[in-house]
Backbone of each chain as ProteinMPNN parsed JSONL, in Angstrom:
{"seq_chain_A": "QVQVVESGGGVVQPRRSLRLSCAASGFTFSDYAMHWVRKAPGKGLEWVAVISYDGRNKDYANSVKGRFTISRDNSESTVFLQMNSLTDEDSGVYYCAKEGYMNGYGLYYFDHWGQGTEVIVS", "coords_chain_A": {"N_chain_A": [[-2.344, 6.482, -0.652], [0.915, 7.211, -0.056], [4.085, 6.038, -1.728], [7.086, 4.873, -1.989], [9.694, 3.838, -4.153], [12.793, 2.38, -4.559], [15.27, 1.615, -6.791], [17.77, -0.124, -8.852], [19.752, -0.939, -7.481], [22.774, -2.859, -7.002], [25.496, -5.252, -7.448], [28.833, -3.56, -7.692], [32.017, -3.136, -9.353], [35.176, -1.09, -7.865], [35.451, 2.621, -8.812], [34.185, 2.472, -10.998], [30.369, 2.524, -12.159], [27.181, 3.985, -11.256], [23.361, 3.733, -11.556], [20.813, 4.782, -9.427], [17.324, 4.668, -9.354], [13.95, 6.124, -8.291], [10.813, 5.678, -7.868], [7.615, 7.527, -7.106], [4.749, 7.669, -5.883], [1.527, 8.136, -5.286], [1.365, 10.953, -4.069], [1.537, 14.348, -5.048], [4.155, 14.809, -6.947], [5.554, 16.822, -7.598], [5.706, 18.699, -6.029], [7.517, 18.37, -3.623], [9.99, 18.035, -2.209], [12.912, 15.841, -2.855], [15.141, 13.146, -1.303], [18.364, 11.1, -0.588], [19.271, 9.1, 1.52], [21.342, 6.875, 3.316], [22.615, 3.657, 4.328], [25.387, 2.398, 5.573], [26.997, -0.786, 6.013], [26.301, -2.364, 9.425], [26.728, 0.692, 10.719], [25.314, 3.601, 10.9], [22.549, 6.211, 9.975], [23.332, 8.071, 6.897], [22.853, 11.001, 5.688], [22.537, 11.872, 2.069], [21.86, 12.938, -0.261], [20.265, 15.928, -1.5], [17.128, 17.197, -3.824], [15.81, 19.88, -4.891], [12.168, 20.339, -5.003], [11.278, 21.548, -7.653], [13.796, 20.995, -9.25], [15.387, 22.731, -9.57], [17.435, 23.123, -7.494], [20.06, 21.436, -5.638], [21.382, 19.659, -3.225], [24.791, 18.296, -1.527], [25.949, 15.596, 0.798], [29.621, 16.107, 1.759], [30.917, 13.612, 1.586], [30.228, 12.906, -0.804], [29.986, 14.408, -2.841], [30.974, 15.97, -6.079], [31.402, 13.631, -7.001], [28.436, 12.397, -6.913], [25.335, 12.815, -8.485], [22.538, 13.957, -8.264], [19.151, 13.902, -9.327], [15.809, 14.583, -11.404], [12.523, 13.586, -12.295], [9.954, 15.309, -12.964], [7.784, 15.018, -14.429], [7.63, 11.752, -14.503], [7.582, 11.241, -12.125], [10.052, 10.575, -10.775], [12.818, 9.872, -9.151], [16.473, 10.435, -9.287], [19.856, 9.093, -8.797], [22.871, 9.62, -9.847], [25.713, 7.593, -9.528], [29.269, 8.147, -9.529], [32.706, 6.61, -10.095], [32.757, 4.935, -7.736], [33.303, 3.279, -4.41], [34.276, 1.213, -2.158], [33.597, 2.365, 0.553], [30.991, 3.327, -0.392], [29.046, 1.703, -0.225], [26.251, -0.243, 0.712], [22.928, 0.029, 1.91], [20.295, 2.138, 0.444], [18.312, 4.601, 0.677], [15.346, 6.111, -0.547], [13.7, 9.156, 0.109], [10.945, 11.096, 1.003], [10.428, 14.266, 1.482], [8.657, 16.294, 4.232], [7.127, 18.419, 3.571], [5.572, 20.878, 1.933], [6.583, 22.338, -0.937], [9.224, 22.577, 0.107], [12.804, 22.776, 0.915], [15.129, 20.654, 1.762], [15.24, 21.598, 4.606], [13.659, 20.084, 6.441], [11.65, 17.543, 7.681], [12.133, 13.66, 7.17], [9.167, 12.071, 5.539], [8.039, 10.086, 4.402], [9.593, 6.565, 3.707], [11.482, 5.0, 0.992], [11.559, 1.244, 0.948], [14.137, 0.781, 0.142], [17.397, 0.173, -1.894], [20.02, -1.957, -2.588], [23.356, -1.616, -2.609], [26.47, -2.7, -3.228], [29.533, -2.492, -3.219], [32.265, -3.788, -5.006]], "CA_chain_A": [[-1.089, 5.821, 0.188], [2.414, 7.208, -0.957], [4.626, 5.408, -1.853], [8.302, 5.538, -2.748], [10.155, 2.548, -4.57], [13.757, 2.344, -5.324], [15.713, 0.127, -7.559], [18.726, -0.072, -9.43], [21.481, -1.195, -6.785], [23.408, -4.095, -7.451], [27.078, -5.693, -7.231], [29.333, -3.199, -8.659], [33.654, -3.037, -8.978], [35.344, 0.241, -7.712], [35.569, 3.196, -9.713], [32.952, 2.385, -11.66], [29.141, 3.864, -11.953], [25.868, 2.861, -10.634], [22.469, 4.697, -11.447], [19.911, 4.51, -8.47], [16.269, 4.961, -9.291], [13.266, 5.982, -7.137], [9.747, 5.941, -8.232], [7.071, 7.765, -6.099], [3.114, 7.535, -6.492], [0.336, 8.873, -3.769], [1.6, 12.407, -3.602], [2.033, 15.227, -6.063], [5.681, 14.597, -6.459], [6.463, 17.912, -8.015], [5.513, 19.713, -4.702], [8.085, 18.074, -2.524], [11.879, 17.714, -2.092], [13.187, 14.234, -2.505], [16.536, 12.95, -0.258], [18.962, 10.302, -0.629], [19.964, 8.546, 2.857], [22.259, 5.25, 2.694], [23.237, 3.108, 5.509], [26.602, 1.337, 5.457], [26.814, -2.096, 7.258], [27.019, -1.643, 11.247], [26.615, 2.357, 10.687], [24.152, 4.436, 11.055], [22.461, 6.687, 8.892], [24.173, 9.299, 6.468], [21.946, 11.515, 4.476], [23.429, 12.166, 1.046], [21.619, 14.534, -1.359], [18.535, 16.493, -1.872], [16.927, 17.813, -4.896], [14.608, 20.587, -4.429], [10.353, 20.144, -5.865], [11.056, 21.674, -9.101], [15.051, 20.621, -9.398], [16.507, 23.631, -9.686], [18.419, 23.368, -6.183], [20.293, 20.367, -5.183], [23.046, 19.695, -2.142], [25.223, 17.122, -1.274], [27.407, 15.335, 1.51], [30.465, 16.477, 1.875], [31.769, 12.5, 1.0], [29.885, 12.195, -2.1], [30.153, 15.71, -3.705], [31.863, 15.977, -7.229], [30.71, 12.38, -7.45], [27.282, 11.816, -7.457], [24.657, 13.648, -9.146], [21.018, 13.968, -7.908], [17.869, 14.601, -10.794], [14.654, 14.323, -10.733], [11.868, 13.759, -13.702], [8.465, 15.269, -12.564], [6.66, 14.065, -15.416], [7.573, 10.148, -14.583], [7.825, 11.245, -10.743], [11.082, 9.677, -10.081], [14.362, 10.871, -8.853], [17.707, 9.396, -9.584], [20.766, 9.057, -7.953], [23.981, 8.773, -10.727], [26.947, 7.433, -8.387], [30.512, 7.719, -10.277], [33.649, 6.916, -8.836], [32.66, 4.273, -6.539], [34.473, 3.085, -3.313], [33.803, 0.35, -1.04], [32.669, 3.321, 1.171], [29.863, 3.733, -0.763], [28.675, 0.658, -0.131], [25.251, 0.167, 1.942], [21.598, 0.332, 1.589], [20.547, 3.335, -0.265], [16.59, 4.638, 0.699], [14.814, 7.573, -0.865], [12.758, 9.855, 1.205], [10.535, 12.202, 0.628], [10.262, 15.526, 2.289], [7.533, 16.218, 4.51], [6.809, 19.896, 3.707], [5.296, 20.954, 0.541], [7.674, 23.664, -1.659], [10.256, 22.582, 0.96], [14.107, 22.205, 0.081], [15.953, 20.065, 2.732], [14.902, 21.667, 5.781], [12.427, 19.459, 6.932], [11.932, 15.808, 7.835], [11.391, 12.56, 6.185], [8.128, 11.518, 6.129], [8.285, 8.554, 3.768], [11.015, 6.506, 3.032], [11.228, 3.455, 0.423], [12.317, 0.115, 1.274], [16.091, 0.56, 0.208], [17.865, -0.804, -2.694], [21.476, -2.383, -1.528], [24.735, -1.372, -3.259], [27.519, -3.311, -3.287], [31.168, -2.124, -4.154], [33.287, -4.9, -4.439]], "C_chain_A": [[0.153, 6.452, -0.75], [3.323, 5.944, -0.613], [5.89, 5.393, -2.469], [9.495, 3.936, -2.988], [11.502, 2.39, -5.263], [14.167, 1.24, -5.818], [16.795, 0.727, -8.187], [20.39, -0.313, -8.61], [21.941, -2.296, -7.29], [25.076, -4.149, -7.082], [28.343, -4.78, -8.455], [31.451, -2.926, -8.307], [33.935, -1.759, -8.938], [35.54, 0.638, -8.748], [34.833, 3.108, -10.909], [31.494, 2.874, -11.552], [27.875, 3.204, -11.705], [24.724, 4.098, -10.838], [21.292, 4.426, -10.503], [18.475, 5.35, -9.351], [15.334, 5.361, -8.286], [11.615, 6.944, -7.584], [8.302, 6.406, -7.369], [5.69, 7.664, -6.616], [2.55, 8.157, -5.235], [0.399, 9.819, -3.523], [1.618, 13.187, -5.302], [3.373, 15.495, -6.206], [6.27, 16.076, -6.987], [6.096, 19.277, -6.911], [6.32, 19.165, -3.819], [9.402, 17.997, -3.159], [11.995, 16.56, -2.219], [15.029, 14.186, -2.248], [16.802, 11.767, -0.961], [19.407, 10.261, 0.878], [20.383, 7.441, 2.394], [22.548, 5.076, 4.432], [24.298, 2.26, 5.412], [26.591, 0.376, 6.844], [27.179, -1.972, 8.636], [27.394, -0.344, 11.108], [25.615, 2.741, 10.931], [23.48, 5.226, 9.802], [22.998, 7.986, 8.125], [22.782, 9.812, 5.49], [23.062, 12.117, 3.362], [23.217, 12.831, -0.302], [20.219, 14.73, -0.83], [18.264, 17.21, -3.125], [15.263, 18.348, -4.569], [13.35, 19.95, -5.852], [10.625, 20.366, -7.097], [12.36, 21.599, -9.781], [15.935, 21.392, -9.77], [18.026, 24.015, -8.642], [18.642, 22.237, -5.903], [21.886, 20.627, -3.707], [23.428, 18.194, -2.115], [25.799, 16.752, -0.071], [28.498, 15.808, 1.021], [31.38, 14.633, 0.929], [31.09, 12.35, -0.248], [30.013, 13.623, -3.25], [30.996, 16.005, -4.846], [31.864, 14.297, -7.66], [29.596, 11.633, -7.74], [26.362, 13.01, -7.693], [23.124, 12.978, -8.627], [20.082, 14.402, -9.164], [16.507, 14.027, -10.415], [13.912, 14.59, -12.127], [10.658, 13.871, -13.241], [7.387, 14.837, -13.202], [6.416, 12.4, -15.465], [7.924, 10.325, -13.123], [8.721, 10.178, -10.286], [12.335, 10.468, -9.866], [15.293, 9.858, -8.914], [18.58, 9.736, -8.521], [22.409, 8.641, -8.975], [25.431, 8.745, -9.716], [27.998, 7.073, -9.295], [31.47, 7.28, -9.158], [33.24, 6.261, -7.677], [33.717, 3.596, -5.703], [33.452, 2.013, -2.472], [33.06, 1.061, -0.111], [31.32, 3.475, 0.961], [28.765, 2.355, -0.856], [27.335, 0.393, 0.703], [23.552, -0.071, 1.348], [21.146, 1.624, 1.477], [18.846, 3.587, -0.298], [16.34, 6.114, 0.027], [13.932, 7.775, -0.08], [11.909, 11.32, 0.831], [10.328, 13.048, 1.803], [8.899, 15.851, 3.063], [6.867, 17.419, 4.76], [6.877, 20.394, 2.415], [5.952, 22.135, 0.432], [8.574, 23.764, -0.664], [11.704, 22.517, 0.199], [14.997, 22.106, 1.596], [15.772, 20.358, 4.447], [13.946, 21.224, 6.617], [12.978, 18.233, 7.121], [11.479, 15.216, 6.944], [10.087, 12.398, 6.314], [7.531, 10.095, 5.548], [9.465, 7.972, 3.599], [10.489, 5.099, 2.175], [12.029, 2.141, 1.563], [13.926, -0.37, 1.391], [16.354, -0.175, -0.858], [19.655, -0.89, -2.06], [22.782, -2.226, -2.89], [25.993, -1.665, -2.922], [28.82, -3.256, -3.833], [32.087, -3.231, -4.262], [34.28, -5.698, -6.245]], "O_chain_A": [[0.292, 6.203, -1.948], [3.316, 5.167, 0.342], [5.912, 5.916, -3.582], [9.922, 3.214, -2.087], [11.481, 2.265, -6.488], [13.742, 0.117, -5.546], [16.906, 1.953, -8.166], [21.549, -0.039, -8.924], [21.286, -2.719, -8.242], [25.718, -3.245, -6.548], [28.651, -5.144, -9.59], [31.96, -2.614, -7.23], [33.299, -1.014, -9.684], [35.78, -0.091, -9.711], [35.081, 3.9, -11.819], [31.378, 3.777, -10.723], [27.624, 2.022, -11.942], [24.969, 5.233, -10.43], [20.607, 3.547, -11.026], [18.612, 6.453, -9.882], [15.721, 5.019, -7.168], [11.344, 8.145, -7.617], [7.79, 5.403, -6.872], [5.534, 7.573, -7.834], [3.23, 8.609, -4.314], [-0.407, 10.153, -2.655], [1.695, 12.623, -6.393], [3.819, 16.454, -5.575], [7.437, 16.374, -6.736], [6.239, 20.486, -7.089], [5.841, 19.464, -2.725], [9.729, 17.918, -4.343], [11.101, 15.925, -1.659], [15.897, 14.884, -2.773], [15.999, 11.273, -1.753], [19.858, 11.271, 1.419], [20.016, 6.949, 1.326], [22.649, 5.883, 5.355], [23.954, 1.126, 5.079], [26.346, 0.575, 8.034], [28.268, -1.517, 8.983], [28.571, -0.149, 11.41], [24.815, 1.877, 11.291], [23.838, 4.906, 8.669], [23.09, 8.999, 8.819], [21.996, 9.141, 4.821], [24.128, 12.663, 3.646], [24.039, 13.164, -1.157], [19.427, 14.1, -0.128], [19.199, 17.887, -3.554], [14.202, 17.809, -4.251], [13.502, 19.446, -6.964], [10.29, 19.472, -7.874], [12.347, 22.066, -10.92], [17.039, 21.078, -10.214], [19.044, 24.687, -8.808], [17.617, 21.564, -5.799], [22.824, 21.396, -3.496], [22.775, 17.216, -2.48], [26.362, 17.744, 0.393], [28.515, 15.998, -0.195], [32.161, 14.625, -0.022], [31.547, 11.391, -0.869], [30.124, 13.477, -4.467], [32.073, 16.422, -4.42], [32.394, 13.93, -8.709], [29.522, 10.634, -8.455], [26.593, 14.093, -7.156], [22.764, 11.8, -8.64], [20.465, 15.305, -9.907], [16.181, 13.288, -9.487], [14.303, 15.412, -12.956], [10.042, 12.83, -13.012], [6.331, 14.397, -12.748], [5.53, 11.808, -16.081], [8.695, 9.44, -12.751], [8.408, 9.179, -9.637], [12.681, 11.524, -10.395], [15.079, 8.669, -8.675], [18.291, 10.445, -7.556], [22.976, 7.558, -8.827], [26.024, 9.737, -9.294], [27.945, 5.992, -9.881], [31.351, 7.394, -7.938], [33.309, 6.864, -6.606], [34.84, 3.356, -6.147], [32.24, 2.068, -2.265], [31.945, 0.629, 0.183], [30.52, 3.713, 1.866], [27.803, 2.275, -1.619], [27.428, 1.089, 1.713], [23.343, -0.366, 0.171], [21.522, 2.394, 2.361], [18.13, 2.963, -1.081], [17.116, 7.064, 0.134], [13.317, 6.87, 0.483], [12.398, 12.382, 0.445], [10.093, 12.613, 2.93], [7.907, 15.618, 2.371], [6.188, 17.638, 5.762], [7.922, 20.418, 1.765], [6.016, 22.943, 1.359], [8.897, 24.91, -0.353], [11.753, 22.235, -0.998], [15.393, 23.026, 2.311], [16.08, 19.564, 5.336], [13.433, 21.947, 7.471], [14.119, 17.816, 6.922], [10.72, 15.63, 6.069], [9.725, 12.626, 7.468], [6.793, 9.282, 6.104], [10.439, 8.681, 3.348], [9.543, 4.365, 2.458], [12.755, 2.22, 2.554], [14.597, -1.161, 2.053], [15.693, -1.204, -0.993], [20.26, -0.103, -1.334], [22.806, -2.857, -3.947], [26.64, -0.832, -2.287], [29.165, -3.914, -4.815], [32.713, -3.463, -3.229], [35.132, -6.581, -6.142]]}, "seq_chain_B": "EIVLSQSPDFQSVTPKEKVTITCRASQHIGTNLHWYQQRPDQSPVLLMKYASQPMSGVPSRFSGSGFGTDFTLTINSLEPEDAATYYCHQSGSVPLTFGGGTKVEFK", "coords_chain_B": {"N_chain_B": [[29.598, 21.793, 9.784], [26.545, 20.087, 11.601], [27.027, 18.901, 14.389], [25.822, 15.505, 15.402], [25.199, 14.098, 18.571], [24.545, 11.046, 20.24], [23.091, 8.999, 22.973], [22.59, 6.528, 25.003], [24.963, 4.228, 23.109], [23.89, 1.807, 23.127], [21.109, -0.029, 24.276], [19.915, -2.326, 26.676], [16.939, -3.858, 27.52], [13.889, -4.411, 29.507], [10.822, -5.772, 29.127], [7.905, -3.4, 29.763], [9.84, -0.983, 30.809], [11.836, 2.056, 31.589], [13.022, 3.673, 28.524], [15.14, 6.407, 28.237], [16.701, 8.736, 25.909], [19.231, 10.188, 24.54], [20.082, 13.411, 22.757], [22.653, 15.564, 21.386], [23.338, 18.643, 19.782], [26.039, 19.84, 18.048], [25.59, 22.747, 17.442], [23.141, 25.064, 17.759], [19.717, 24.657, 17.533], [17.165, 25.122, 17.38], [14.114, 23.557, 17.288], [14.412, 22.013, 15.614], [14.419, 19.305, 15.012], [14.288, 15.832, 14.708], [12.731, 12.494, 15.252], [13.513, 8.964, 14.583], [12.762, 5.527, 14.081], [14.044, 2.472, 13.671], [13.26, -0.467, 12.764], [14.599, -3.791, 13.099], [16.03, -5.062, 9.818], [13.839, -3.168, 8.528], [12.592, -0.179, 6.681], [13.554, 3.218, 7.979], [11.061, 4.662, 10.053], [9.417, 7.772, 10.65], [8.839, 8.903, 13.577], [8.608, 11.327, 15.625], [8.7, 14.855, 14.825], [10.1, 17.972, 14.71], [11.469, 17.358, 17.432], [9.059, 17.491, 19.371], [6.589, 16.796, 18.775], [4.511, 14.576, 17.912], [4.082, 11.875, 15.257], [1.332, 10.82, 13.309], [-0.563, 7.942, 14.836], [1.533, 7.393, 16.16], [2.232, 5.213, 19.463], [1.304, 6.368, 22.433], [3.392, 6.301, 24.471], [5.353, 7.228, 23.764], [7.573, 10.136, 23.879], [8.823, 13.395, 22.997], [11.264, 15.846, 23.678], [13.114, 18.879, 23.773], [15.178, 21.996, 23.122], [16.979, 23.94, 21.233], [20.175, 22.92, 21.527], [19.963, 19.934, 23.035], [18.293, 17.271, 23.329], [15.518, 15.085, 23.939], [14.378, 11.507, 23.593], [11.77, 9.385, 25.105], [10.846, 6.779, 25.585], [7.725, 5.415, 27.547], [7.236, 2.265, 29.445], [7.863, 0.13, 27.896], [7.176, -1.523, 25.15], [7.572, -5.215, 23.168], [7.307, -5.057, 20.5], [8.858, -2.404, 20.409], [11.694, -2.991, 20.308], [14.272, -1.58, 18.377], [16.112, 0.368, 16.265], [17.181, 4.186, 16.791], [17.184, 6.984, 15.698], [18.233, 10.042, 15.714], [17.881, 13.283, 13.958], [18.907, 16.494, 12.452], [17.586, 19.192, 10.935], [18.231, 21.895, 10.421], [20.641, 22.816, 9.432], [22.182, 22.53, 5.964], [25.004, 20.609, 5.217], [22.094, 18.142, 6.154], [22.328, 15.791, 9.121], [22.945, 13.121, 10.976], [22.16, 11.06, 14.495], [24.395, 8.757, 15.817], [22.331, 6.601, 16.466], [21.062, 4.822, 18.848], [20.41, 1.441, 20.081], [18.004, -0.442, 20.906], [17.462, -3.496, 22.679], [16.097, -6.064, 23.734], [16.263, -8.174, 27.089]], "CA_chain_B": [[28.179, 20.822, 9.753], [26.282, 20.273, 12.493], [27.203, 16.978, 14.686], [24.578, 15.02, 16.597], [25.764, 12.991, 19.576], [23.31, 10.363, 20.453], [23.582, 8.199, 23.933], [23.427, 5.418, 24.941], [24.725, 3.44, 21.762], [22.753, 0.506, 23.258], [20.529, -0.479, 26.098], [19.172, -3.421, 27.296], [15.869, -3.483, 28.441], [13.046, -5.495, 29.858], [9.292, -4.814, 28.967], [7.654, -2.336, 30.616], [10.863, -0.082, 31.522], [11.43, 3.263, 30.706], [13.762, 3.802, 28.147], [15.742, 7.761, 27.636], [17.729, 8.543, 24.371], [19.444, 12.008, 24.782], [21.048, 13.723, 21.494], [22.958, 16.228, 21.552], [23.679, 18.989, 18.564], [26.879, 20.758, 18.229], [24.882, 24.36, 17.634], [21.931, 25.454, 18.359], [19.03, 24.265, 15.986], [16.048, 25.619, 17.754], [13.371, 22.694, 17.225], [14.806, 21.248, 14.048], [15.1, 17.795, 15.294], [13.451, 14.626, 14.565], [13.251, 11.18, 15.984], [13.32, 7.816, 13.491], [12.613, 4.08, 14.686], [14.619, 1.485, 12.428], [12.905, -2.107, 13.037], [15.172, -4.861, 11.934], [15.088, -5.216, 8.301], [13.101, -2.54, 8.176], [13.385, 0.958, 6.62], [12.924, 3.91, 9.172], [9.76, 5.211, 10.157], [9.25, 9.066, 11.51], [8.557, 8.899, 15.022], [8.458, 12.189, 16.384], [9.356, 15.946, 14.208], [10.338, 19.171, 15.651], [11.629, 17.547, 18.726], [7.808, 17.141, 20.661], [5.117, 16.605, 18.113], [4.31, 12.844, 17.588], [3.232, 11.706, 14.273], [-0.338, 10.257, 13.732], [-0.198, 6.595, 15.153], [2.738, 6.713, 17.442], [1.772, 5.387, 20.51], [1.583, 7.659, 23.571], [4.202, 5.756, 25.415], [6.542, 7.831, 22.882], [7.237, 11.267, 23.961], [10.107, 13.829, 22.741], [11.366, 17.014, 24.285], [14.288, 19.598, 23.754], [15.282, 22.899, 22.223], [18.712, 24.252, 20.99], [20.888, 21.754, 21.674], [19.809, 19.086, 23.886], [16.908, 16.68, 23.127], [15.339, 13.627, 24.312], [13.335, 11.11, 22.995], [11.643, 8.94, 26.25], [9.687, 5.641, 25.833], [7.342, 4.638, 28.98], [6.785, 0.912, 29.873], [8.734, -0.643, 26.867], [6.602, -2.971, 24.519], [8.314, -5.988, 22.591], [7.814, -4.253, 18.996], [9.914, -1.232, 20.036], [12.842, -3.377, 20.065], [14.755, -1.269, 17.246], [17.235, 1.411, 16.555], [16.635, 5.161, 17.188], [18.201, 8.153, 15.169], [17.884, 12.041, 15.782], [18.207, 13.864, 12.416], [18.56, 17.417, 12.589], [17.165, 19.991, 9.628], [18.627, 23.124, 10.825], [21.401, 23.58, 8.106], [22.561, 21.353, 5.079], [24.531, 19.416, 5.176], [21.691, 17.547, 7.222], [23.19, 14.734, 9.865], [21.89, 12.083, 11.699], [22.868, 10.831, 15.447], [24.903, 7.611, 15.339], [21.519, 5.689, 16.378], [20.639, 4.245, 19.732], [19.822, 0.25, 19.623], [17.171, -1.159, 21.955], [17.199, -4.522, 22.834], [15.509, -6.998, 24.853], [16.872, -9.14, 27.479]], "C_chain_B": [[27.879, 20.612, 11.236], [26.436, 18.629, 13.329], [26.118, 16.861, 15.894], [25.35, 13.933, 17.099], [24.635, 12.43, 20.565], [23.803, 9.305, 21.377], [22.154, 7.482, 24.223], [23.653, 5.124, 23.444], [23.982, 2.049, 21.838], [22.292, 0.544, 24.386], [19.377, -1.413, 25.979], [18.608, -3.211, 27.809], [15.54, -4.752, 28.833], [11.592, -5.112, 29.354], [8.593, -3.949, 29.887], [8.536, -1.029, 31.122], [10.724, 0.981, 30.476], [12.608, 3.526, 30.081], [14.203, 5.918, 27.545], [16.82, 7.906, 26.979], [17.891, 10.168, 24.485], [20.19, 12.244, 23.226], [21.313, 15.169, 21.66], [23.751, 17.111, 20.358], [24.934, 19.936, 18.965], [26.83, 22.598, 18.054], [23.596, 24.216, 17.514], [21.019, 25.136, 17.145], [17.559, 24.276, 15.935], [15.454, 23.865, 17.955], [13.378, 21.843, 16.085], [15.359, 20.323, 14.253], [14.338, 16.76, 15.274], [13.779, 13.616, 14.839], [12.754, 9.801, 14.7], [13.388, 6.744, 14.239], [12.819, 3.157, 13.264], [13.967, 0.182, 12.945], [13.948, -2.814, 12.373], [14.909, -5.032, 10.814], [13.826, -4.455, 7.559], [13.476, -0.656, 7.433], [12.864, 1.657, 7.79], [11.761, 4.659, 9.236], [9.819, 6.566, 10.95], [8.396, 8.867, 12.315], [7.697, 10.612, 15.451], [8.893, 13.895, 15.404], [8.896, 16.92, 15.176], [10.499, 18.902, 16.979], [10.17, 17.192, 19.967], [6.481, 16.898, 19.735], [5.297, 15.11, 17.385], [3.866, 12.764, 16.154], [1.853, 10.885, 14.775], [0.497, 8.879, 13.763], [0.741, 5.992, 15.924], [2.234, 6.804, 18.792], [2.4, 6.462, 21.469], [2.51, 7.173, 24.284], [5.607, 6.498, 25.094], [6.375, 9.415, 23.417], [8.846, 12.135, 23.419], [9.979, 15.103, 23.386], [13.158, 17.879, 24.014], [14.073, 20.935, 22.958], [16.714, 23.349, 21.898], [19.499, 23.338, 20.911], [21.376, 20.373, 22.352], [18.391, 18.539, 24.021], [16.697, 15.267, 23.532], [14.515, 13.275, 23.967], [13.278, 9.901, 24.286], [10.021, 7.924, 25.232], [9.459, 5.215, 26.703], [6.936, 3.331, 28.406], [7.131, 0.491, 27.944], [7.498, -1.584, 26.148], [7.646, -3.938, 23.576], [8.498, -5.403, 20.918], [8.56, -2.819, 18.852], [11.344, -1.657, 20.352], [13.677, -2.464, 18.622], [15.845, -0.199, 17.641], [17.114, 3.04, 16.325], [17.328, 6.017, 16.701], [17.292, 9.287, 15.938], [18.417, 12.553, 14.489], [17.824, 15.166, 12.884], [18.481, 18.214, 11.106], [17.51, 21.439, 9.324], [19.33, 23.567, 9.97], [21.439, 21.834, 7.25], [23.95, 21.577, 5.352], [23.959, 18.875, 6.571], [22.674, 16.652, 7.893], [21.975, 14.164, 10.685], [22.841, 11.925, 12.86], [23.405, 9.329, 14.62], [23.957, 6.368, 15.65], [21.55, 5.47, 17.979], [19.554, 2.797, 19.162], [19.213, -0.277, 20.727], [16.964, -2.185, 21.804], [16.622, -5.268, 23.53], [15.99, -8.052, 25.273], [16.516, -10.443, 27.414]], "O_chain_B": [[28.735, 20.877, 12.079], [26.04, 17.539, 12.914], [25.731, 17.593, 16.805], [25.973, 13.086, 16.459], [24.002, 13.069, 21.406], [24.751, 8.622, 20.99], [21.025, 7.765, 23.823], [22.882, 5.55, 22.585], [23.588, 1.365, 20.893], [22.829, 1.016, 25.388], [18.294, -1.314, 25.402], [18.878, -2.473, 28.757], [16.186, -5.796, 28.746], [11.379, -3.906, 29.229], [9.046, -3.999, 31.03], [7.986, -0.136, 31.767], [10.147, 1.091, 29.394], [13.528, 3.678, 30.884], [13.594, 6.506, 26.651], [17.863, 7.336, 27.301], [17.044, 11.062, 24.511], [20.772, 11.327, 22.647], [20.426, 15.949, 22.009], [24.735, 16.557, 19.868], [24.919, 20.656, 19.963], [27.668, 23.434, 18.391], [23.049, 23.176, 17.149], [21.391, 25.286, 15.981], [16.822, 23.796, 15.073], [16.111, 23.034, 18.583], [12.47, 21.102, 15.708], [16.531, 20.131, 13.931], [13.449, 16.873, 16.119], [14.985, 13.373, 14.819], [11.694, 9.856, 14.076], [14.123, 6.868, 15.218], [12.141, 3.103, 12.238], [14.588, -0.13, 13.961], [14.237, -2.547, 11.206], [13.734, -5.181, 10.48], [13.128, -4.778, 6.598], [14.511, -0.056, 7.722], [12.024, 1.162, 8.542], [11.532, 5.374, 8.261], [10.346, 6.439, 12.055], [7.227, 8.653, 11.993], [6.491, 10.851, 15.515], [10.117, 13.835, 15.516], [7.983, 16.942, 16.001], [10.019, 19.656, 17.825], [10.305, 16.76, 21.112], [5.374, 16.85, 20.271], [6.089, 14.746, 16.515], [3.181, 13.727, 15.809], [1.44, 10.5, 15.869], [1.553, 8.586, 13.202], [0.911, 4.829, 16.291], [1.876, 7.844, 19.345], [3.435, 7.126, 21.411], [2.536, 7.944, 25.243], [6.632, 6.469, 25.775], [5.262, 9.94, 23.413], [9.901, 11.503, 23.469], [8.869, 15.548, 23.678], [14.207, 17.246, 24.131], [13.076, 21.101, 22.256], [17.587, 22.858, 22.613], [19.439, 22.811, 19.8], [22.484, 19.835, 22.343], [17.485, 19.107, 24.63], [17.573, 14.405, 23.469], [13.569, 14.042, 23.787], [14.351, 9.399, 24.621], [8.964, 8.194, 24.66], [10.331, 4.538, 27.246], [6.447, 3.166, 27.288], [6.363, 0.742, 27.015], [6.951, -2.398, 26.891], [8.65, -3.324, 23.214], [9.557, -5.345, 20.294], [8.826, -2.21, 17.816], [12.169, -0.79, 20.642], [13.451, -3.13, 17.612], [16.32, 0.074, 18.743], [16.822, 3.128, 15.132], [18.437, 6.02, 17.236], [16.188, 9.336, 16.479], [19.483, 12.106, 14.067], [16.797, 15.322, 13.545], [19.251, 17.88, 10.205], [17.202, 22.061, 8.307], [19.012, 24.657, 9.493], [21.062, 20.703, 7.558], [24.241, 22.71, 5.735], [24.539, 18.906, 7.657], [23.811, 16.617, 7.424], [20.809, 14.463, 10.938], [23.999, 12.33, 12.763], [23.114, 8.885, 13.509], [24.346, 5.245, 15.329], [22.377, 6.263, 18.43], [18.58, 2.786, 18.409], [19.979, -0.618, 21.628], [16.247, -2.409, 20.829], [16.796, -4.7, 24.608], [16.268, -8.964, 24.494], [17.264, -11.311, 27.865]]}, "name": "protein", "num_of_chains": 2, "seq": "QVQVVESGGGVVQPRRSLRLSCAASGFTFSDYAMHWVRKAPGKGLEWVAVISYDGRNKDYANSVKGRFTISRDNSESTVFLQMNSLTDEDSGVYYCAKEGYMNGYGLYYFDHWGQGTEVIVSEIVLSQSPDFQSVTPKEKVTITCRASQHIGTNLHWYQQRPDQSPVLLMKYASQPMSGVPSRFSGSGFGTDFTLTINSLEPEDAATYYCHQSGSVPLTFGGGTKVEFK"}
């Protein structure tokens, strides 16, 4: 059974940093690209970042480019999101999502989502 | 960036009613359009991939259609558990984008 579990959220002051983690199980982690998607209070879903199955390719939403860094450790089946220079617009629930196609990179659907971890910048 | 315009923003419904949600893309995306359901206080769940392919376990009252720039999610004979926000998502190009969401609420 596929499981994706985020952690690392919390309350952080503006301009500070936070690192989110996403632990995956129930599938061959190193075969799938992984994404971060967020939902700000009262707003819709916003895609944040993607990392390819092998970690070589990464892409970001314009709103976080230059501030956020996605990475992964295939030996630990974990994906990370390093968030720097946080602003109140970065507040929200951050979801980790598995791409639905083996060896893909970004251009597919999300077939499994975690329960999310909340980030409050205040 | 491909913009997805979703409508309506909100739909107040009664049981057994039919709901149609539309999603319009600012550029041609073929069938690279997917639909998610997010119930209150839950994570999103993939309902439909590639415009019209339902995921395993999705009730037959859900159907999707469309190609290019215009897409539709239809829910026939609404059930109480269908109260949720529905999002379209395009995977035609990066940055990936979502529609603004359609909240379906029972009267």
